[in-house]
ChimeraX commands (.cxc) that place a marker at each C-alpha (Angstrom):
marker #1 position 111.35,74.93,142.76 radius 0.5
marker #1 position 109.29,75.06,139.60 radius 0.5
marker #1 position 110.72,74.40,136.17 radius 0.5
marker #1 position 109.28,76.83,133.61 radius 0.5
marker #1 position 109.55,75.47,130.06 radius 0.5
marker #1 position 108.60,76.98,126.70 radius 0.5
marker #1 position 106.28,74.72,124.72 radius 0.5
marker #1 position 104.74,74.78,121.22 radius 0.5
marker #1 position 100.94,74.42,121.08 radius 0.5
marker #1 position 100.14,74.45,117.35 radius 0.5
marker #1 position 96.54,73.33,117.94 radius 0.5
marker #1 position 96.04,76.60,119.89 radius 0.5
marker #1 position 98.21,78.69,117.54 radius 0.5
marker #1 position 100.61,79.77,120.26 radius 0.5
marker #1 position 103.86,79.13,122.01 radius 0.5
marker #1 position 103.53,79.07,125.77 radius 0.5
marker #1 position 105.40,79.05,129.06 radius 0.5
marker #1 position 104.49,76.01,131.14 radius 0.5
marker #1 position 105.11,76.09,134.89 radius 0.5
marker #1 position 104.47,72.47,135.95 radius 0.5
marker #1 position 101.23,72.22,133.96 radius 0.5
marker #1 position 100.11,75.82,134.42 radius 0.5
marker #1 position 100.34,78.09,131.36 radius 0.5
marker #1 position 101.82,81.37,132.59 radius 0.5
marker #1 position 102.54,83.12,129.30 radius 0.5
marker #1 position 101.95,82.88,125.57 radius 0.5
marker #1 position 103.08,84.20,122.20 radius 0.5
marker #1 position 100.05,84.08,119.90 radius 0.5
marker #1 position 100.41,83.70,116.14 radius 0.5
marker #1 position 98.58,83.02,112.92 radius 0.5
marker #1 position 100.17,81.33,109.90 radius 0.5
marker #1 position 99.78,83.02,106.53 radius 0.5
marker #1 position 100.42,81.49,103.10 radius 0.5
marker #1 position 102.87,83.96,101.59 radius 0.5
marker #1 position 104.32,84.03,98.09 radius 0.5
marker #1 position 107.47,82.25,99.29 radius 0.5
marker #1 position 105.86,79.91,101.82 radius 0.5
marker #1 position 104.50,80.14,105.33 radius 0.5
marker #1 position 104.76,83.44,107.18 radius 0.5
marker #1 position 104.09,83.26,110.92 radius 0.5
marker #1 position 102.49,86.45,112.24 radius 0.5
marker #1 position 103.22,87.08,115.92 radius 0.5
marker #1 position 100.55,89.48,117.19 radius 0.5
marker #1 position 100.33,89.21,120.99 radius 0.5
marker #1 position 102.71,88.14,123.77 radius 0.5
marker #1 position 101.87,87.96,127.47 radius 0.5
marker #1 position 103.40,86.73,130.72 radius 0.5
marker #1 position 101.34,86.56,133.92 radius 0.5
marker #1 position 102.06,89.48,136.25 radius 0.5
marker #1 position 103.15,87.09,139.02 radius 0.5
marker #1 position 106.07,86.06,136.80 radius 0.5
marker #1 position 107.05,89.52,135.52 radius 0.5
marker #1 position 110.62,90.76,135.66 radius 0.5
marker #1 position 112.25,87.34,135.27 radius 0.5
marker #1 position 113.12,87.57,131.56 radius 0.5
marker #1 position 110.53,84.95,130.68 radius 0.5
marker #1 position 109.06,86.86,127.74 radius 0.5
marker #1 position 112.46,86.82,126.02 radius 0.5
marker #1 position 112.84,83.08,126.72 radius 0.5
marker #1 position 109.41,82.49,125.19 radius 0.5
marker #1 position 109.97,84.69,122.14 radius 0.5
marker #1 position 113.43,83.24,121.43 radius 0.5
marker #1 position 111.95,79.72,121.56 radius 0.5
marker #1 position 109.06,80.73,119.29 radius 0.5
marker #1 position 111.32,82.42,116.74 radius 0.5
marker #1 position 113.80,79.54,116.64 radius 0.5
marker #1 position 110.95,77.06,116.16 radius 0.5
marker #1 position 109.50,79.23,113.38 radius 0.5
marker #1 position 112.83,79.42,111.54 radius 0.5
marker #1 position 113.40,75.67,111.96 radius 0.5
marker #1 position 109.99,75.05,110.37 radius 0.5
marker #1 position 111.02,77.10,107.33 radius 0.5
marker #1 position 108.53,79.89,108.00 radius 0.5
marker #1 position 109.23,83.62,107.90 radius 0.5
marker #1 position 108.64,85.80,110.96 radius 0.5
marker #1 position 106.11,88.64,110.76 radius 0.5
marker #1 position 106.52,90.78,113.87 radius 0.5
marker #1 position 103.30,92.65,114.67 radius 0.5
marker #1 position 103.38,92.28,118.46 radius 0.5
marker #1 position 105.30,95.20,120.02 radius 0.5
marker #1 position 107.38,92.85,122.18 radius 0.5
marker #1 position 108.38,90.64,119.22 radius 0.5
marker #1 position 109.14,93.73,117.10 radius 0.5
marker #1 position 111.43,95.04,119.83 radius 0.5
marker #1 position 113.08,91.66,120.29 radius 0.5
marker #1 position 113.97,91.17,116.62 radius 0.5
marker #1 position 115.16,94.80,116.40 radius 0.5
marker #1 position 117.75,93.95,119.08 radius 0.5
marker #1 position 118.78,90.62,117.52 radius 0.5
marker #1 position 120.07,91.05,113.97 radius 0.5
marker #1 position 120.44,87.28,113.55 radius 0.5
marker #1 position 116.71,87.25,112.73 radius 0.5
marker #1 position 116.88,89.88,109.98 radius 0.5
marker #1 position 117.07,87.38,107.11 radius 0.5
marker #1 position 114.02,85.54,108.46 radius 0.5
marker #1 position 111.70,88.55,108.67 radius 0.5
marker #1 position 108.82,89.48,106.39 radius 0.5
marker #1 position 107.29,92.95,106.62 radius 0.5
marker #1 position 103.69,93.04,107.86 radius 0.5
marker #1 position 101.17,93.80,105.14 radius 0.5
marker #1 position 97.47,94.63,105.14 radius 0.5
marker #1 position 96.76,91.00,104.20 radius 0.5
marker #1 position 98.62,89.83,107.31 radius 0.5
marker #1 position 96.70,92.20,109.57 radius 0.5
marker #1 position 93.34,91.20,108.09 radius 0.5
marker #1 position 93.60,87.60,109.33 radius 0.5
marker #1 position 94.33,88.56,112.95 radius 0.5
marker #1 position 91.63,88.31,115.62 radius 0.5
marker #1 position 89.90,91.58,116.45 radius 0.5
marker #1 position 89.70,93.04,119.94 radius 0.5
marker link #1:1,2 radius 0.2
marker link #1:2,3 radius 0.2
marker link #1:3,4 radius 0.2
marker link #1:4,5 radius 0.2
marker link #1:5,6 radius 0.2
marker link #1:6,7 radius 0.2
marker link #1:7,8 radius 0.2
marker link #1:8,9 radius 0.2
marker link #1:9,10 radius 0.2
marker link #1:10,11 radius 0.2
marker link #1:11,12 radius 0.2
marker link #1:12,13 radius 0.2
marker link #1:13,14 radius 0.2
marker link #1:14,15 radius 0.2
marker link #1:15,16 radius 0.2
marker link #1:16,17 radius 0.2
marker link #1:17,18 radius 0.2
marker link #1:18,19 radius 0.2
marker link #1:19,20 radius 0.2
marker link #1:20,21 radius 0.2
marker link #1:21,22 radius 0.2
marker link #1:22,23 radius 0.2
marker link #1:23,24 radius 0.2
marker link #1:24,25 radius 0.2
marker link #1:25,26 radius 0.2
marker link #1:26,27 radius 0.2
marker link #1:27,28 radius 0.2
marker link #1:28,29 radius 0.2
marker link #1:29,30 radius 0.2
marker link #1:30,31 radius 0.2
marker link #1:31,32 radius 0.2
marker link #1:32,33 radius 0.2
marker link #1:33,34 radius 0.2
marker link #1:34,35 radius 0.2
marker link #1:35,36 radius 0.2
marker link #1:36,37 radius 0.2
marker link #1:37,38 radius 0.2
marker link #1:38,39 radius 0.2
marker link #1:39,40 radius 0.2
marker link #1:40,41 radius 0.2
marker link #1:41,42 radius 0.2
marker link #1:42,43 radius 0.2
marker link #1:43,44 radius 0.2
marker link #1:44,45 radius 0.2
marker link #1:45,46 radius 0.2
marker link #1:46,47 radius 0.2
marker link #1:47,48 radius 0.2
marker link #1:48,49 radius 0.2
marker link #1:49,50 radius 0.2
marker link #1:50,51 radius 0.2
marker link #1:51,52 radius 0.2
marker link #1:52,53 radius 0.2
marker link #1:53,54 radius 0.2
marker link #1:54,55 radius 0.2
marker link #1:55,56 radius 0.2
marker link #1:56,57 radius 0.2
marker link #1:57,58 radius 0.2
marker link #1:58,59 radius 0.2
marker link #1:59,60 radius 0.2
marker link #1:60,61 radius 0.2
marker link #1:61,62 radius 0.2
marker link #1:62,63 radius 0.2
marker link #1:63,64 radius 0.2
marker link #1:64,65 radius 0.2
marker link #1:65,66 radius 0.2
marker link #1:66,67 radius 0.2
marker link #1:67,68 radius 0.2
marker link #1:68,69 radius 0.2
marker link #1:69,70 radius 0.2
marker link #1:70,71 radius 0.2
marker link #1:71,72 radius 0.2
marker link #1:72,73 radius 0.2
marker link #1:73,74 radius 0.2
marker link #1:74,75 radius 0.2
marker link #1:75,76 radius 0.2
marker link #1:76,77 radius 0.2
marker link #1:77,78 radius 0.2
marker link #1:78,79 radius 0.2
marker link #1:79,80 radius 0.2
marker link #1:80,81 radius 0.2
marker link #1:81,82 radius 0.2
marker link #1:82,83 radius 0.2
marker link #1:83,84 radius 0.2
marker link #1:84,85 radius 0.2
marker link #1:85,86 radius 0.2
marker link #1:86,87 radius 0.2
marker link #1:87,88 radius 0.2
marker link #1:88,89 radius 0.2
marker link #1:89,90 radius 0.2
marker link #1:90,91 radius 0.2
marker link #1:91,92 radius 0.2
marker link #1:92,93 radius 0.2
marker link #1:93,94 radius 0.2
marker link #1:94,95 radius 0.2
marker link #1:95,96 radius 0.2
marker link #1:96,97 radius 0.2
marker link #1:97,98 radius 0.2
marker link #1:98,99 radius 0.2
marker link #1:99,100 radius 0.2
marker link #1:100,101 radius 0.2
marker link #1:101,102 radius 0.2
marker link #1:102,103 radius 0.2
marker link #1:103,104 radius 0.2
marker link #1:104,105 radius 0.2
marker link #1:105,106 radius 0.2
marker link #1:106,107 radius 0.2
marker link #1:107,108 radius 0.2
marker link #1:108,109 radius 0.2
marker link #1:109,110 radius 0.2
view
């Protein structure tokens, strides 16, 4: 049986789900230099359809958010999945920064 693990890929600006060397999901981000330090903007989360319904997106997002907090960065939830996740988990409230126009301007288009 495969062992799916969340991994941090800073060189690709994403957190990913690795299934024995195959990337099967990702939480994409961009770091922003905010007034109080780094703010990590999560803007897109995906899990391959073949792996849907297993709760893997929540495993990935929890790993990404915990890593972000441990690094001292704030969380900027733009991705609908991440926004929904933090809305259900109040333990992240103190680590959130509201998205601003400046945040949105640095995100990839399309």
